[in-house]
N, C-alpha and C positions, 0 to 999 in steps of 0.2 A: 504494500500500500504506500502510495506517495505521501509525503509530508508537506503540508502547506507551509510556505515560507512565512517568516515573521511579518506581520502587517504594521503599517504606520499607525501612529495614534489617531490620525484623522480618519483612516479607513476603519479602524476598530470602533471609533465613535459612531460613524454612519451605520456600521453593522449593528451596534448596540441599540441605536434608535429604531432601526427597522425591526429588530427582534422585539423591542418593547411594544411597538405598535401592533405587531402580529400577535403578541401575547394578549393585548387588549381585545382583539377581535375574537380569539378563541376562548378566553376566559369569560367573555360576555355570553357567547353561545352556550358555554357549559352550564350556566346558571338557569337557562330556560327550563330544563326539566324539573327544577325545584318548585316550579309553579304548581306541580302536582300536590303540594301540601294543601292547596285550597280545596282538593277533592276529599279531604278527610284522612289521608294517609298520615301515619306518624312521622314527625320530623326526624326521629332517630332512624326509622326504616328508610326514609328517603336518603338521609346522609349515608347510611350503611350501603344502600344500593349503589349510590354514586361512587363510594370508596371502593366497593368491590370491582366496579368497572375501572377505576383508577389503578387498582392493584394489578389487574390483567394487563392494562396498557403500559404501566411503568416497567413491567418485565419485558413485554413484547417489543416495544419501540426501541429501547436502548440496545437490546440484543440484536435486533434486525439491522441497526445502523452500525454498531461497533463489534458485536460478538461477545459472548460470555467470557472468552479468554482475556480480552482487553479489559472488561469491567473488573474481573477478578484480580488482575495484576494491578490495576489502578487502586483498588481497595487495599491490597496487601502493601502497597507502597505508602499509603497514608492511613493506617489503621486507626489513628486517633480521631479521625473524622467520622467514623461509623456511629459512635454514640451521639455525635452532634446531628447527624442525619436523622437518627431515630427520634431525637428530641424535637427536631423541626417537624417531623411527621405527626407527632403527638399534638403539638400546638396547632397544626393545620386541621387536624380532626375536630378539635373542640371548636375552632373558629368556623369551620364549615357547617357544623351542626347549628351554631348560633345564627348563621345566615339563613338557614331554613326557617327558623322561628321568626326572624326579621321579615322574610318574604311573606310568611303567613299573616303577620300582623299589619304590615304597612305596604306590602307589594314590592315587586321587583324594581320598578322604576325609582322608588324612593330609597329602598334599602341599599342599592348599589353605591350611590355616592357617599352614603354615611360610612359604610365599612371601608371605603377607599381612603379614609383618613389614615389608613395604615401607611400611606406614603410619608406622612409627617413623622410617624413613629420610626419608620425605617431611616428617614433622613437624619433624625437625631442619633440613632445608634451608629449609622455610618460615619457621622462626624466624630462621635465620642470614641468609638472603638477602632475604626479602620482608617482614620486620617482623611476621610473624604472632606473636601472643601478646605483642608489645611493648606495654606499657601495660595489659595485661589484669590484672584483679584476682586476689587469692589464690584465689577460688572457681573461676575459669576455669582457673588453673594446676593446681589440685588435680584437677579433672576430667580435664584433659589428661594430666598426669603419672600420675594414678591409672589412667586408662585405658591408658596406655602400659605401665605395669607389669603390668596384667592381661593385655594382649596377649602380653607376654614370658613370663609364667608359663604361660598357656594353650598357647603354642607349645612350651615345654619339655615340658609334659605329653604333648602329642601326639607329639613326637619320641621320648620315652621309650616310648610305647605301641608304636611300631614294633619295639621289641626284644623284645616279649612274645609273639611267635609261637612255635610249637612248636620251631622251630630256633634260637631266640634271635637275637642280633644277627648280622648277616652283612654282607658287603661291599655287596650290593645296597642294603640299607637305608641304610648310611652314605653311599653315593654319591647315593642318592635324596634324602636329607636335605640334603646339600651342594648338589645341583642346585636344590632348592626355595629354600634360603637365598640362593644366588647370584641366582636370578630375583628374589627380593624386593629385594636390594640394587640391582640394575639398574633395576627398576621404580620403586623409591623415588627414584633419581637422575633418572629420566626425567621426574619431575614438576617439575623445575626449568624446562625449557622450557615446560611447561604454564602455570605461574604467571606466568612472564615474558611469555608471550603475552597473558594475560588482564588483567594490570595495564597492558598497553599498548593495550587496547581491541580486540584481534582477536576475531572471532567464532569460536567453537569449530568451526563447520562449515567455515570456511576453513582453520583450523589442521590439521584431520585430513585434508583433501584433499592437502596437501603432505606431511604426516606419512607417508602411505602409501607414497610413493616410497622413503623410507629403509627402511621395514620390508620391502617386497617385494624391493628390491635386495639387502639384507643377507641375507635368508633364502635367496634364489636362489643367492647366492654361496656360502653355507655348504653348501647341498645339493649344488652342483656339486663343490666341493672334497672333501666327505666321500665322495661316490660315485665319485670318480676321473674326473670329466669329465662332459660332457653325455650321452654314450652310456649311462653307468652310471645317471645320473639318469633318463633316458628309460625305461630298463628298469624301474626302481623305480616310476615313475609308471604304467607299463602294468600292473604287478602290482597297484597300488593303485586301478585304474580303478573297480571296483565300490564303493569307499568314498569316492570324491572328492565325491559329492553331500553326504555327511554332514560332510565336512571343510569344504566351502564353506558349508554351513548353519551350522556352528560359527563360521566367520569372520564371517558376517552377524550372528549373535547377539552376537558380540564387539563389532562396530561399534556396535550399538544401546546396549549396556552402556557402551562407552567414551564415547559421546556424552553420555550422562547423567552419567558421571564427569567429563567435561570441564566441563559446566555446573555441577556441584557444586563443582569446584575454582575456577571463576570466581567464584561468588557467596558461598561460605563459606570459601574457601582450601583449600590442600592438607592442612594440619594437621587440618582437620575433615572435609573432603569425602572424602578418601581412606579414612580409617577407616570411614566410613559405607558407602562402596562395597565395603569389605572384608567386609561381611556376606555377600558371595558365598561365604565359607567355610561359612556355614550352608547355602546352596543347594548348594554342592559336596558337603557331607556328605550332604545329602538325596539328591542324584543318585547319589552313590557307594554309599550304604547301601541306599536304597529301590529304585533302578532297577537297579543293577549288583550288589547283594548283597555289597559289599566287606567289611562288618564281620563277616560270617559266618565269615570265615577267622581271626578273632581270638578269643581266649578271653574269658570273661566279665569278668575284671579289666581286660583291655586295652580292651574295648569301653566299660567304665565310664570309664576314663581318657580315651578319645577324646571321649566325650560331655561329661564335666566340663570338659576342656580347651577344647572348642568353646564351651561356655556361658560360660566365663570370658572368652574372647576376644570374644564377642558383647557382654558387659557392658562390657568395656574400650572397644570401638569405639563403643558407644552413649554412654558417658560423654564421650568426646572429641567426638563429633559434636554433642552437646547443649550444649556449652560455647559459648553464643552470644557473639559478639564485642561487647564494650561500645564506647561511643563513643570512649574513649581508645585502644583498639586499632585501631578503624577509622581514627582520625587517623594512626596509625603506618602503616597500609596506604596511606593517601593520600600519605604521604611517599615510600614506595617507588614509587608511581605517578608522582609528580612527578619523581623521579630518572630514571625511564625516559623520561619525556617530554622532560626536559632533555637527556638523552644522545642521543636520536634525533630531536629536533626535532619532536615531536608537540604538538598542541594540548591542554593539560591540561583545559580545559572540555569539549571533545569526548570525551576519554577518560573523564572523570568521569561524563558522561551515559551512556556505554555501560556503565560499571561499575554504574550504578544501574538497568540494565534497558532503557534507551532504545535506539533504533536509528536514529540520524541518517543512516546510509549508505543506508537503505532508500529515502528520497526521491530519492537521486541515482543509483539503479541504473537502467540501461536496461531496456527491455521484454524479457520472456523470449523465447527463440528456439524455433521449432517443433521443432527437432531434439532439444531436451532431453527431450521425451516419448519420442522414438525411442530415446534412450539407456536410458531406464527399461525400455522394451519389450525391448531387447537383453539387459539384465541379467536380466530375468525369463526370457528365452529360454535363457540360459546355465544357469540353475538347472533349467529343464524338460529341457534336453538331458542334463545330468548325472543327473537323476532317472530318465531313461529306461533307463539301464543300472545303476542302483544296486541293490544287494542287501542283505538284512538281515545285519548283521555276525554272525559266529559267536561271540557272547558272550552271557552271561546278561543278559536285558533284560526288565524288568517294564513292560509297555505301559501298564497302568492307572495306575501311579505316574508314569510319564513324562507321560501326558496331564494328570494333576492338577498336576504341577509346571509343565508348559507353560501351563496356564490361569492359574496364579499369575503367571508372568512377563508374560503378555499383559495382565493386569489392571494391573500396575505400568506397563507401556508406555502404556496408555490414560490413567491418572491423570497421569503425568509429562508426557506430550506435551500434554495439554490445559492443564495449569498453565503450561508453558513458552510455549505460544502465547498464552494470555490475558494473561500478565504481561509477556512480553518479546518476543513475535513471533519466538521462536527467536534472539534477539540474544545 
């Protein structure tokens, strides 16, 4: 396998921006199946169904792109990151379950921008722990801080809009807002292991393979406890059988979006990559309003507030994402990288090459195994089996708009995947 040459900082910035935008499209599509919570399904069952799909995809996609030999060698080279990946998965599982509650209580269009405050949390951790924005000029600071303020203002407007229904503020809206904000806090903290992994030279495909054990185990535990044991959970899963295909599909879409988000975090940092991926709030608004007709339940003033708040958040995220790191800040990033190398006995030159888009591990990887193709076939078989008894959910659904949004997400997949392959060989 050929190794992609080291890329220039400018090239990597463009790559990170594209990955962040692609992540937004796919993460937005992934949340659409959680609308099933309005049909009476348990939030924990919905979360478990999605995570089961995530588990299948997180094994299949990395193996198909790099092979199990590559992933295993990457993990053996950086064993200290295994526990961090599992911890990140546990945080993700709790946050994902909170998003289902938020969607149930305040709807997809409103919940999305609220939990996307995770970008501010991630921005803080990136500055504090990984030297992001250290050494950056006033212009970059203005973009980041101005964008952060816009995100906060937009989120406040959207939270206010939820109280403008005919019944005014009620407990469901309050609990939904709190659930969305709690998810944002947990997801923002989850990015600490992300950045720690990538300044240590781990491949995102290896990281997510371990990550999935933490998320599946935690989600399964919550579902069993909430439903009073395995018998209660089995009964709920049986009731949800016609919807499991859609939940698995949502989990698969989430994995694609999360992989793009991981690459964005690797190449432009969590302070910039995460806000860009949070353009999923625009896609969430589109899915909620155009496909599910959520905004129709709000008055004209409330709809205007939702749209204005969303636009403000988009502008804020764009301002943060376009604040390209100058050489002085990149030097600070390298200091954080050398700190990790010194702490865990890694080769700084090797890690530096990986951070610049090279893939030295590729030449050391053993040949692929025949059974890796079989695993892909089995994964596809699971989706086909679930699809055989899937039914259309009893919710409002505009097929034409769903097809249009789906085409947009596929376009982002094509562009992002081609750029990653040409510039980094998925390193």
